[in-house]
BAMI-154121 format. One record per residue (C-alpha): residue in one letter; x, y, z. Coordinates in pm, whole numbers, always signed. Layout:
residues N
<rest:a&xx:X&yy:Y&zz:Z>
...
***
This chain:
residues 435
<rest:x&xx:+0&yy:+0&zz:+0>
<rest:x&xx:+139&yy:+341&zz:-94>
<rest:x&xx:+194&yy:+533&zz:+229>
<rest:x&xx:+58&yy:+883&zz:+284>
<rest:x&xx:+393&yy:+1047&zz:+342>
<rest:x&xx:+557&yy:+895&zz:+35>
<rest:x&xx:+412&yy:+1144&zz:-212>
<rest:x&xx:+442&yy:+1509&zz:-116>
<rest:x&xx:+496&yy:+1671&zz:-456>
<rest:x&xx:+436&yy:+1622&zz:-823>
<rest:x&xx:+538&yy:+1276&zz:-950>
<rest:x&xx:+627&yy:+1181&zz:-1306>
<rest:x&xx:+567&yy:+843&zz:-1461>
<rest:x&xx:+871&yy:+666&zz:-1608>
<rest:x&xx:+655&yy:+571&zz:-1909>
<rest:x&xx:+590&yy:+841&zz:-2169>
<rest:x&xx:+361&yy:+813&zz:-2469>
<rest:x&xx:+212&yy:+1054&zz:-2719>
<rest:x&xx:-1&yy:+1327&zz:-2565>
<rest:x&xx:-353&yy:+1203&zz:-2496>
<rest:x&xx:-662&yy:+1368&zz:-2353>
<rest:x&xx:-878&yy:+1218&zz:-2081>
<rest:x&xx:-906&yy:+840&zz:-2049>
<rest:x&xx:-799&yy:+626&zz:-2343>
<rest:x&xx:-631&yy:+298&zz:-2430>
<rest:x&xx:-281&yy:+269&zz:-2572>
<rest:x&xx:-185&yy:-87&zz:-2657>
<rest:x&xx:-289&yy:-297&zz:-2355>
<rest:x&xx:-295&yy:-4&zz:-2106>
<rest:x&xx:-578&yy:+223&zz:-1994>
<rest:x&xx:-438&yy:+574&zz:-1960>
<rest:x&xx:-541&yy:+886&zz:-1775>
<rest:x&xx:-406&yy:+1163&zz:-1997>
<rest:x&xx:-38&yy:+1063&zz:-2045>
<rest:x&xx:-10&yy:+821&zz:-1754>
<rest:x&xx:-89&yy:+448&zz:-1755>
<rest:x&xx:-331&yy:+382&zz:-1471>
<rest:x&xx:-138&yy:+71&zz:-1371>
<rest:x&xx:+149&yy:+302&zz:-1275>
<rest:x&xx:-84&yy:+527&zz:-1076>
<rest:x&xx:-208&yy:+221&zz:-888>
<rest:x&xx:+148&yy:+113&zz:-811>
<rest:x&xx:+238&yy:+456&zz:-676>
<rest:x&xx:-70&yy:+528&zz:-468>
<rest:x&xx:-225&yy:+189&zz:-397>
<rest:x&xx:-593&yy:+100&zz:-416>
<rest:x&xx:-872&yy:+190&zz:-370>
<rest:x&xx:-784&yy:+522&zz:-530>
<rest:x&xx:-987&yy:+791&zz:-704>
<rest:x&xx:-811&yy:+933&zz:-1011>
<rest:x&xx:-925&yy:+1254&zz:-1184>
<rest:x&xx:-830&yy:+1406&zz:-1518>
<rest:x&xx:-791&yy:+1783&zz:-1519>
<rest:x&xx:-832&yy:+1793&zz:-1896>
<rest:x&xx:-1166&yy:+1612&zz:-1884>
<rest:x&xx:-1292&yy:+1859&zz:-1624>
<rest:x&xx:-1202&yy:+2150&zz:-1850>
<rest:x&xx:-1333&yy:+1978&zz:-2164>
<rest:x&xx:-1669&yy:+1905&zz:-2000>
<rest:x&xx:-1703&yy:+2264&zz:-1882>
<rest:x&xx:-1618&yy:+2391&zz:-2230>
<rest:x&xx:-1871&yy:+2152&zz:-2386>
<rest:x&xx:-2136&yy:+2273&zz:-2147>
<rest:x&xx:-2069&yy:+2637&zz:-2231>
<rest:x&xx:-2075&yy:+2557&zz:-2602>
<rest:x&xx:-2422&yy:+2402&zz:-2564>
<rest:x&xx:-2571&yy:+2743&zz:-2478>
<rest:x&xx:-2442&yy:+2994&zz:-2737>
<rest:x&xx:-2765&yy:+3198&zz:-2742>
<rest:x&xx:-2863&yy:+3222&zz:-2376>
<rest:x&xx:-2500&yy:+3240&zz:-2253>
<rest:x&xx:-2576&yy:+3142&zz:-1891>
<rest:x&xx:-2349&yy:+3205&zz:-1596>
<rest:x&xx:-2228&yy:+2875&zz:-1449>
<rest:x&xx:-2207&yy:+2784&zz:-1081>
<rest:x&xx:-2050&yy:+2443&zz:-1018>
<rest:x&xx:-2256&yy:+2230&zz:-777>
<rest:x&xx:-1993&yy:+2148&zz:-515>
<rest:x&xx:-2190&yy:+1853&zz:-375>
<rest:x&xx:-2097&yy:+1650&zz:-685>
<rest:x&xx:-1730&yy:+1649&zz:-590>
<rest:x&xx:-1602&yy:+1880&zz:-317>
<rest:x&xx:-1228&yy:+1806&zz:-334>
<rest:x&xx:-1033&yy:+2131&zz:-303>
<rest:x&xx:-827&yy:+2055&zz:-613>
<rest:x&xx:-1140&yy:+2006&zz:-825>
<rest:x&xx:-1288&yy:+2329&zz:-693>
<rest:x&xx:-965&yy:+2516&zz:-770>
<rest:x&xx:-949&yy:+2389&zz:-1129>
<rest:x&xx:-1305&yy:+2509&zz:-1192>
<rest:x&xx:-1246&yy:+2835&zz:-1007>
<rest:x&xx:-949&yy:+2909&zz:-1233>
<rest:x&xx:-1172&yy:+2825&zz:-1530>
<rest:x&xx:-1417&yy:+3099&zz:-1431>
<rest:x&xx:-1689&yy:+2903&zz:-1253>
<rest:x&xx:-1891&yy:+3032&zz:-964>
<rest:x&xx:-2016&yy:+2778&zz:-709>
<rest:x&xx:-2343&yy:+2633&zz:-584>
<rest:x&xx:-2323&yy:+2509&zz:-224>
<rest:x&xx:-2561&yy:+2342&zz:+21>
<rest:x&xx:-2376&yy:+2383&zz:+352>
<rest:x&xx:-2140&yy:+2609&zz:+543>
<rest:x&xx:-1884&yy:+2331&zz:+508>
<rest:x&xx:-1900&yy:+2354&zz:+130>
<rest:x&xx:-1867&yy:+2731&zz:+157>
<rest:x&xx:-1552&yy:+2682&zz:+365>
<rest:x&xx:-1417&yy:+2449&zz:+96>
<rest:x&xx:-1483&yy:+2705&zz:-177>
<rest:x&xx:-1304&yy:+2975&zz:+19>
<rest:x&xx:-1012&yy:+2745&zz:+107>
<rest:x&xx:-971&yy:+2662&zz:-263>
<rest:x&xx:-954&yy:+3030&zz:-357>
<rest:x&xx:-1316&yy:+3078&zz:-457>
<rest:x&xx:-1518&yy:+3396&zz:-404>
<rest:x&xx:-1822&yy:+3397&zz:-175>
<rest:x&xx:-1978&yy:+3675&zz:-381>
<rest:x&xx:-1978&yy:+3436&zz:-678>
<rest:x&xx:-2140&yy:+3158&zz:-476>
<rest:x&xx:-2505&yy:+3052&zz:-448>
<rest:x&xx:-2625&yy:+2891&zz:-122>
<rest:x&xx:-2897&yy:+2632&zz:-192>
<rest:x&xx:-3046&yy:+2364&zz:+35>
<rest:x&xx:-3369&yy:+2320&zz:+229>
<rest:x&xx:-3234&yy:+2308&zz:+586>
<rest:x&xx:-2998&yy:+2602&zz:+632>
<rest:x&xx:-2922&yy:+2647&zz:+1001>
<rest:x&xx:-2882&yy:+2983&zz:+1170>
<rest:x&xx:-2507&yy:+2918&zz:+1183>
<rest:x&xx:-2504&yy:+2841&zz:+809>
<rest:x&xx:-2678&yy:+3169&zz:+733>
<rest:x&xx:-2455&yy:+3374&zz:+962>
<rest:x&xx:-2140&yy:+3224&zz:+809>
<rest:x&xx:-2262&yy:+3295&zz:+456>
<rest:x&xx:-2361&yy:+3653&zz:+534>
<rest:x&xx:-2029&yy:+3714&zz:+706>
<rest:x&xx:-1843&yy:+3579&zz:+402>
<rest:x&xx:-2046&yy:+3796&zz:+162>
<rest:x&xx:-2249&yy:+3527&zz:-13>
<rest:x&xx:-2369&yy:+3611&zz:-362>
<rest:x&xx:-2718&yy:+3470&zz:-323>
<rest:x&xx:-2929&yy:+3247&zz:-99>
<rest:x&xx:-3166&yy:+3021&zz:-290>
<rest:x&xx:-3449&yy:+3032&zz:-35>
<rest:x&xx:-3666&yy:+2719&zz:-15>
<rest:x&xx:-3942&yy:+2809&zz:+233>
<rest:x&xx:-4120&yy:+3107&zz:+386>
<rest:x&xx:-3980&yy:+3027&zz:+729>
<rest:x&xx:-3627&yy:+3017&zz:+591>
<rest:x&xx:-3672&yy:+3364&zz:+441>
<rest:x&xx:-3798&yy:+3493&zz:+776>
<rest:x&xx:-3491&yy:+3349&zz:+947>
<rest:x&xx:-3255&yy:+3501&zz:+692>
<rest:x&xx:-3423&yy:+3840&zz:+726>
<rest:x&xx:-3401&yy:+3826&zz:+1107>
<rest:x&xx:-3032&yy:+3732&zz:+1107>
<rest:x&xx:-2950&yy:+3994&zz:+845>
<rest:x&xx:-3125&yy:+4259&zz:+1052>
<rest:x&xx:-2939&yy:+4158&zz:+1368>
<rest:x&xx:-2607&yy:+4165&zz:+1181>
<rest:x&xx:-2699&yy:+4489&zz:+1003>
<rest:x&xx:-2656&yy:+4333&zz:+660>
<rest:x&xx:-2853&yy:+4295&zz:+337>
<rest:x&xx:-2922&yy:+3936&zz:+244>
<rest:x&xx:-2932&yy:+3867&zz:-132>
<rest:x&xx:-3192&yy:+3602&zz:-214>
<rest:x&xx:-3372&yy:+3418&zz:-492>
<rest:x&xx:-3681&yy:+3208&zz:-422>
<rest:x&xx:-3659&yy:+2847&zz:-531>
<rest:x&xx:-3971&yy:+2739&zz:-715>
<rest:x&xx:-4111&yy:+2388&zz:-753>
<rest:x&xx:-4265&yy:+2415&zz:-1102>
<rest:x&xx:-4431&yy:+2070&zz:-1074>
<rest:x&xx:-4237&yy:+1935&zz:-1371>
<rest:x&xx:-4138&yy:+1570&zz:-1349>
<rest:x&xx:-3776&yy:+1521&zz:-1447>
<rest:x&xx:-3851&yy:+1166&zz:-1562>
<rest:x&xx:-3555&yy:+1028&zz:-1370>
<rest:x&xx:-3484&yy:+805&zz:-1069>
<rest:x&xx:-3722&yy:+882&zz:-783>
<rest:x&xx:-3432&yy:+971&zz:-555>
<rest:x&xx:-3310&yy:+1225&zz:-813>
<rest:x&xx:-3641&yy:+1406&zz:-874>
<rest:x&xx:-3679&yy:+1749&zz:-712>
<rest:x&xx:-3915&yy:+1951&zz:-933>
<rest:x&xx:-4254&yy:+1796&zz:-851>
<rest:x&xx:-4499&yy:+1947&zz:-603>
<rest:x&xx:-4451&yy:+1658&zz:-358>
<rest:x&xx:-4078&yy:+1733&zz:-333>
<rest:x&xx:-3922&yy:+1871&zz:-16>
<rest:x&xx:-3744&yy:+2130&zz:-231>
<rest:x&xx:-3870&yy:+2478&zz:-316>
<rest:x&xx:-4219&yy:+2628&zz:-300>
<rest:x&xx:-4514&yy:+2644&zz:-544>
<rest:x&xx:-4524&yy:+2939&zz:-789>
<rest:x&xx:-4802&yy:+3120&zz:-600>
<rest:x&xx:-4605&yy:+3100&zz:-276>
<rest:x&xx:-4289&yy:+3210&zz:-455>
<rest:x&xx:-4467&yy:+3521&zz:-587>
<rest:x&xx:-4593&yy:+3610&zz:-239>
<rest:x&xx:-4244&yy:+3561&zz:-95>
<rest:x&xx:-4097&yy:+3780&zz:-368>
<rest:x&xx:-4343&yy:+4058&zz:-284>
<rest:x&xx:-4254&yy:+4034&zz:+84>
<rest:x&xx:-3881&yy:+4028&zz:+9>
<rest:x&xx:-3905&yy:+4327&zz:-223>
<rest:x&xx:-4046&yy:+4538&zz:+61>
<rest:x&xx:-3791&yy:+4425&zz:+321>
<rest:x&xx:-3521&yy:+4656&zz:+453>
<rest:x&xx:-3279&yy:+4364&zz:+495>
<rest:x&xx:-3343&yy:+4146&zz:+190>
<rest:x&xx:-3226&yy:+4215&zz:-162>
<rest:x&xx:-3456&yy:+4015&zz:-390>
<rest:x&xx:-3264&yy:+3900&zz:-699>
<rest:x&xx:-3489&yy:+3652&zz:-875>
<rest:x&xx:-3622&yy:+3299&zz:-890>
<rest:x&xx:-3456&yy:+2959&zz:-905>
<rest:x&xx:-3562&yy:+2608&zz:-995>
<rest:x&xx:-3396&yy:+2268&zz:-1021>
<rest:x&xx:-3572&yy:+1958&zz:-1154>
<rest:x&xx:-3331&yy:+1693&zz:-1032>
<rest:x&xx:-3047&yy:+1495&zz:-1185>
<rest:x&xx:-2986&yy:+1264&zz:-1481>
<rest:x&xx:-3257&yy:+1435&zz:-1688>
<rest:x&xx:-3244&yy:+1295&zz:-2040>
<rest:x&xx:-3527&yy:+1476&zz:-2221>
<rest:x&xx:-3486&yy:+1831&zz:-2348>
<rest:x&xx:-3863&yy:+1881&zz:-2333>
<rest:x&xx:-3849&yy:+1860&zz:-1953>
<rest:x&xx:-3622&yy:+2164&zz:-1935>
<rest:x&xx:-3839&yy:+2357&zz:-2180>
<rest:x&xx:-4148&yy:+2285&zz:-1968>
<rest:x&xx:-3968&yy:+2425&zz:-1664>
<rest:x&xx:-3867&yy:+2736&zz:-1858>
<rest:x&xx:-4229&yy:+2790&zz:-1962>
<rest:x&xx:-4342&yy:+2771&zz:-1600>
<rest:x&xx:-4071&yy:+3007&zz:-1484>
<rest:x&xx:-4126&yy:+3272&zz:-1749>
<rest:x&xx:-4492&yy:+3294&zz:-1648>
<rest:x&xx:-4382&yy:+3357&zz:-1290>
<rest:x&xx:-4144&yy:+3630&zz:-1403>
<rest:x&xx:-4426&yy:+3797&zz:-1596>
<rest:x&xx:-4650&yy:+3794&zz:-1288>
<rest:x&xx:-4371&yy:+3934&zz:-1073>
<rest:x&xx:-4310&yy:+4222&zz:-1310>
<rest:x&xx:-4683&yy:+4299&zz:-1327>
<rest:x&xx:-4667&yy:+4325&zz:-948>
<rest:x&xx:-4381&yy:+4573&zz:-981>
<rest:x&xx:-4107&yy:+4332&zz:-870>
<rest:x&xx:-3767&yy:+4354&zz:-1039>
<rest:x&xx:-3623&yy:+4017&zz:-1142>
<rest:x&xx:-3245&yy:+4043&zz:-1180>
<rest:x&xx:-3168&yy:+3683&zz:-1274>
<rest:x&xx:-3328&yy:+3344&zz:-1341>
<rest:x&xx:-3154&yy:+3037&zz:-1200>
<rest:x&xx:-3249&yy:+2724&zz:-1399>
<rest:x&xx:-3042&yy:+2474&zz:-1199>
<rest:x&xx:-2864&yy:+2181&zz:-1363>
<rest:x&xx:-2936&yy:+1811&zz:-1390>
<rest:x&xx:-2790&yy:+1743&zz:-1736>
<rest:x&xx:-2762&yy:+1370&zz:-1792>
<rest:x&xx:-2441&yy:+1175&zz:-1826>
<rest:x&xx:-2436&yy:+869&zz:-2053>
<rest:x&xx:-2270&yy:+624&zz:-1816>
<rest:x&xx:-2285&yy:+347&zz:-2077>
<rest:x&xx:-2060&yy:+536&zz:-2316>
<rest:x&xx:-1876&yy:+773&zz:-2083>
<rest:x&xx:-2002&yy:+1098&zz:-2231>
<rest:x&xx:-2147&yy:+1411&zz:-2079>
<rest:x&xx:-2441&yy:+1611&zz:-2218>
<rest:x&xx:-2598&yy:+1307&zz:-2378>
<rest:x&xx:-2889&yy:+1512&zz:-2518>
<rest:x&xx:-2912&yy:+1803&zz:-2758>
<rest:x&xx:-2989&yy:+2129&zz:-2578>
<rest:x&xx:-3027&yy:+2356&zz:-2882>
<rest:x&xx:-3403&yy:+2403&zz:-2844>
<rest:x&xx:-3367&yy:+2463&zz:-2470>
<rest:x&xx:-3096&yy:+2721&zz:-2536>
<rest:x&xx:-3318&yy:+2898&zz:-2790>
<rest:x&xx:-3611&yy:+2891&zz:-2547>
<rest:x&xx:-3406&yy:+3047&zz:-2269>
<rest:x&xx:-3273&yy:+3316&zz:-2503>
<rest:x&xx:-3630&yy:+3396&zz:-2611>
<rest:x&xx:-3799&yy:+3384&zz:-2270>
<rest:x&xx:-3526&yy:+3560&zz:-2073>
<rest:x&xx:-3377&yy:+3791&zz:-2335>
<rest:x&xx:-3351&yy:+4074&zz:-2082>
<rest:x&xx:-3278&yy:+3859&zz:-1775>
<rest:x&xx:-2942&yy:+3690&zz:-1704>
<rest:x&xx:-2970&yy:+3311&zz:-1678>
<rest:x&xx:-2778&yy:+3114&zz:-1414>
<rest:x&xx:-2711&yy:+2740&zz:-1416>
<rest:x&xx:-2575&yy:+2501&zz:-1154>
<rest:x&xx:-2418&yy:+2197&zz:-1325>
<rest:x&xx:-2232&yy:+1938&zz:-1119>
<rest:x&xx:-2242&yy:+1581&zz:-1251>
<rest:x&xx:-2206&yy:+1690&zz:-1615>
<rest:x&xx:-1869&yy:+1848&zz:-1531>
<rest:x&xx:-1709&yy:+1593&zz:-1301>
<rest:x&xx:-1865&yy:+1248&zz:-1363>
<rest:x&xx:-1659&yy:+1137&zz:-1661>
<rest:x&xx:-1345&yy:+1300&zz:-1518>
<rest:x&xx:-1288&yy:+1029&zz:-1258>
<rest:x&xx:-1219&yy:+657&zz:-1218>
<rest:x&xx:-1195&yy:+442&zz:-908>
<rest:x&xx:-903&yy:+198&zz:-909>
<rest:x&xx:-958&yy:-125&zz:-718>
<rest:x&xx:-758&yy:-449&zz:-686>
<rest:x&xx:-896&yy:-801&zz:-713>
<rest:x&xx:-837&yy:-974&zz:-379>
<rest:x&xx:-1006&yy:-1306&zz:-455>
<rest:x&xx:-1190&yy:-1492&zz:-731>
<rest:x&xx:-1490&yy:-1695&zz:-615>
<rest:x&xx:-1752&yy:-1912&zz:-784>
<rest:x&xx:-2089&yy:-1917&zz:-605>
<rest:x&xx:-2362&yy:-2134&zz:-753>
<rest:x&xx:-2446&yy:-2000&zz:-1095>
<rest:x&xx:-2259&yy:-1677&zz:-1025>
<rest:x&xx:-1896&yy:-1581&zz:-1032>
<rest:x&xx:-1741&yy:-1307&zz:-818>
<rest:x&xx:-1435&yy:-1090&zz:-837>
<rest:x&xx:-1393&yy:-973&zz:-476>
<rest:x&xx:-1217&yy:-636&zz:-475>
<rest:x&xx:-1080&yy:-394&zz:-216>
<rest:x&xx:-1329&yy:-112&zz:-295>
<rest:x&xx:-1684&yy:-133&zz:-166>
<rest:x&xx:-2003&yy:+59&zz:-108>
<rest:x&xx:-1825&yy:+263&zz:+159>
<rest:x&xx:-1599&yy:+395&zz:-119>
<rest:x&xx:-1858&yy:+420&zz:-395>
<rest:x&xx:-2228&yy:+417&zz:-307>
<rest:x&xx:-2402&yy:+497&zz:-637>
<rest:x&xx:-2457&yy:+137&zz:-759>
<rest:x&xx:-2625&yy:+46&zz:-430>
<rest:x&xx:-2820&yy:+369&zz:-375>
<rest:x&xx:-2944&yy:+429&zz:-729>
<rest:x&xx:-2900&yy:+89&zz:-900>
<rest:x&xx:-2645&yy:+275&zz:-1111>
<rest:x&xx:-2446&yy:+78&zz:-1367>
<rest:x&xx:-2086&yy:+187&zz:-1420>
<rest:x&xx:-1847&yy:+37&zz:-1671>
<rest:x&xx:-1569&yy:-166&zz:-1512>
<rest:x&xx:-1255&yy:-224&zz:-1717>
<rest:x&xx:-916&yy:-386&zz:-1693>
<rest:x&xx:-642&yy:-132&zz:-1622>
<rest:x&xx:-412&yy:-356&zz:-1824>
<rest:x&xx:-550&yy:-601&zz:-2077>
<rest:x&xx:-435&yy:-962&zz:-2044>
<rest:x&xx:-462&yy:-1281&zz:-2248>
<rest:x&xx:-644&yy:-1466&zz:-1969>
<rest:x&xx:-970&yy:-1620&zz:-2095>
<rest:x&xx:-1262&yy:-1390&zz:-2009>
<rest:x&xx:-1524&yy:-1473&zz:-1748>
<rest:x&xx:-1862&yy:-1316&zz:-1676>
<rest:x&xx:-1966&yy:-1234&zz:-1323>
<rest:x&xx:-2013&yy:-968&zz:-1056>
<rest:x&xx:-1756&yy:-732&zz:-908>
<rest:x&xx:-1822&yy:-727&zz:-533>
<rest:x&xx:-1673&yy:-530&zz:-246>
<rest:x&xx:-1559&yy:-635&zz:+103>
<rest:x&xx:-1850&yy:-480&zz:+296>
<rest:x&xx:-2078&yy:-715&zz:+493>
<rest:x&xx:-2386&yy:-631&zz:+289>
<rest:x&xx:-2535&yy:-833&zz:+4>
<rest:x&xx:-2596&yy:-501&zz:-174>
<rest:x&xx:-2220&yy:-436&zz:-197>
<rest:x&xx:-2193&yy:-508&zz:-571>
<rest:x&xx:-2001&yy:-257&zz:-782>
<rest:x&xx:-2088&yy:-419&zz:-1114>
<rest:x&xx:-2314&yy:-700&zz:-1234>
<rest:x&xx:-2266&yy:-932&zz:-1531>
<rest:x&xx:-1923&yy:-793&zz:-1613>
<rest:x&xx:-1701&yy:-970&zz:-1866>
<rest:x&xx:-1338&yy:-945&zz:-1755>
<rest:x&xx:-1008&yy:-1127&zz:-1788>
<rest:x&xx:-911&yy:-1035&zz:-1432>
<rest:x&xx:-733&yy:-1266&zz:-1190>
<rest:x&xx:-627&yy:-1210&zz:-831>
<rest:x&xx:-395&yy:-910&zz:-807>
<rest:x&xx:-521&yy:-736&zz:-1121>
<rest:x&xx:-637&yy:-374&zz:-1100>
<rest:x&xx:-978&yy:-269&zz:-1231>
<rest:x&xx:-1107&yy:+78&zz:-1314>
<rest:x&xx:-1466&yy:+173&zz:-1229>
<rest:x&xx:-1543&yy:+443&zz:-1486>
<rest:x&xx:-1721&yy:+779&zz:-1463>
<rest:x&xx:-1714&yy:+811&zz:-1083>
<rest:x&xx:-1605&yy:+1175&zz:-1062>
<rest:x&xx:-1950&yy:+1285&zz:-943>
<rest:x&xx:-2106&yy:+1152&zz:-622>
<rest:x&xx:-1821&yy:+907&zz:-576>
<rest:x&xx:-1565&yy:+1038&zz:-327>
<rest:x&xx:-1820&yy:+1295&zz:-209>
<rest:x&xx:-2034&yy:+1015&zz:-63>
<rest:x&xx:-1756&yy:+803&zz:+91>
<rest:x&xx:-1797&yy:+668&zz:+445>
<rest:x&xx:-1613&yy:+458&zz:+702>
<rest:x&xx:-1876&yy:+185&zz:+710>
<rest:x&xx:-1735&yy:-144&zz:+848>
<rest:x&xx:-1449&yy:+74&zz:+978>
<rest:x&xx:-1271&yy:+97&zz:+645>
<rest:x&xx:-1040&yy:+397&zz:+595>
<rest:x&xx:-1140&yy:+622&zz:+307>
<rest:x&xx:-925&yy:+599&zz:-9>
<rest:x&xx:-690&yy:+859&zz:-147>
<rest:x&xx:-760&yy:+1089&zz:-442>
<rest:x&xx:-517&yy:+1205&zz:-711>
<rest:x&xx:-538&yy:+1460&zz:-993>
<rest:x&xx:-358&yy:+1411&zz:-1325>
<rest:x&xx:-256&yy:+1675&zz:-1576>
<rest:x&xx:-59&yy:+1550&zz:-1875>
<rest:x&xx:+218&yy:+1331&zz:-1735>
<rest:x&xx:+197&yy:+1483&zz:-1387>
<rest:x&xx:+4&yy:+1342&zz:-1093>
<rest:x&xx:-54&yy:+1495&zz:-752>
<rest:x&xx:-203&yy:+1352&zz:-435>
<rest:x&xx:-503&yy:+1573&zz:-355>
<rest:x&xx:-639&yy:+1374&zz:-61>
<rest:x&xx:-433&yy:+1146&zz:+161>
<rest:x&xx:-544&yy:+792&zz:+224>
<rest:x&xx:-687&yy:+753&zz:+573>
<rest:x&xx:-503&yy:+524&zz:+813>
<rest:x&xx:-657&yy:+284&zz:+1062>
<rest:x&xx:-588&yy:+515&zz:+1358>
<rest:x&xx:-770&yy:+798&zz:+1179>
<rest:x&xx:-1093&yy:+603&zz:+1219>
<rest:x&xx:-1118&yy:+667&zz:+1594>
<rest:x&xx:-893&yy:+973&zz:+1626>
<rest:x&xx:-1183&yy:+1188&zz:+1750>
<rest:x&xx:-1346&yy:+925&zz:+1974>
<rest:x&xx:-1300&yy:+851&zz:+2342>
<rest:x&xx:-1401&yy:+580&zz:+2585>
<rest:x&xx:-1651&yy:+713&zz:+2841>
<rest:x&xx:-1747&yy:+623&zz:+3199>
<rest:x&xx:-1430&yy:+431&zz:+3276>
<rest:x&xx:-1349&yy:+403&zz:+3649>
***
C-alpha cells in the first residue's frame, strides 16, 4: 500500500507516450491523460480515485458551447465532488459555485473561490449556516421556504446586513428520472409552489434587509429529455411575468442543472440542448440566466481503481472480490447505477462473466453486475465515470479507511487527498465512563 507520506509533490511516470486527452487505451494499457493507470495504482495503492484535469475542463467547455444563445453564468454544484483541487481547477476556469452547507462554503473559500460568486442552496440552512454565509459575503441564498426567508431576514437585521436572495420554485415538472433524483414535482421537499414564490418575492421586495434578486428552480439529476427543461422554462417565465406585473424587479433566473451523463458510453451532455438554449434566449432575453451543473462536469473525469483480492464461484454466479466497496462508492447500491468496469491492463487470460463485489458485509455491496473481464487475483480494475457523487459520498462503514484521491494533468500526478489510516478512524473518539 502506498503510504501517505511517500508522495508530497508532483510525480512523473517513467513511461511516456504521445499526448492524450482524458481516459484512453494505448496498446494494452488504460491511460489517464499521459499516464498508464497501472502506474498510478502502483504509486498510490488502491482503492484510489483518479481525476483528469483535462476532462474537467473539456466538460465545462462543452457545457458552455451548448448554450451559445442564452450564454448562462455557471455555478459548479460542489456537492458533486467537493475536493479542493477540483474546486480550484473550476475556479481558475471561471466558474462560480453552488453550495448546500457552510462546510461547502468553507471548501470554496479554502480553494480560492469567491463567496460573492457563490449561491447557497439547500432546504435546511441552520442559523449558523446563514450567519457564516452573510459574514463571508455570499452572492445569493436560494431560499426554499417562507420560514427560511424569515430566518434570513431576522439574522441579516441583527447583523446589520442585506441578504441577497432568490426564491426556489417547484414548477411541478417531473424530471422523468430516478425517484431519488427528482426534485421539481410538487410533492418534493425542495422549493415552493409558484403562487407561494410570488408572495415571498413581494414580501422580500419590501424588506429593509433582503435584496430580492430573482427565482430559481432545479428539476433533479440525470434528466435525459430536453422537453423537460423547456417545460420548466415555460413555468418560470410565467412567474417572471406575474412578478413584473406586481412591480417586482427580477435580476436573474436560475435554472439549476441536472444534465444527464451517458454512463454506458462515458459521455457528458448526452442530449441536444439547442431548443432549450433557444427557449431560454427567447424567454429571458432581458434577464441573465444562471445554471448550476455538477455531474455533467465531473462524472466522466474520474475513475476508481480497485484491486482483485479473490476470485470466487458461487452457484451460478462468479465473483471478483475487490478492495473497494459501497463505503468507497455508493451509487450502484443507492441508485442501481451501472458503471463500466474495465481492466487497467488487458491480459490474455480467458474472459469470465460475473459480478464485481466489495468487502462490505452487505449483500448489496456489488459494484458491477454481469461484467465480462479477464481479471485474476492481483489485477487492478477501473470503475469508470465516478467523478461525481463518488468520493463525495464516501464513508467509514465497516471501519474501512477512506481511499486517497489524485489529480492528473498530462504526465503529472498529484495527491489531492491522503489515504486515511486505521488510527484515523477513531482519532476523534474517546471511551466514556471508565473508572
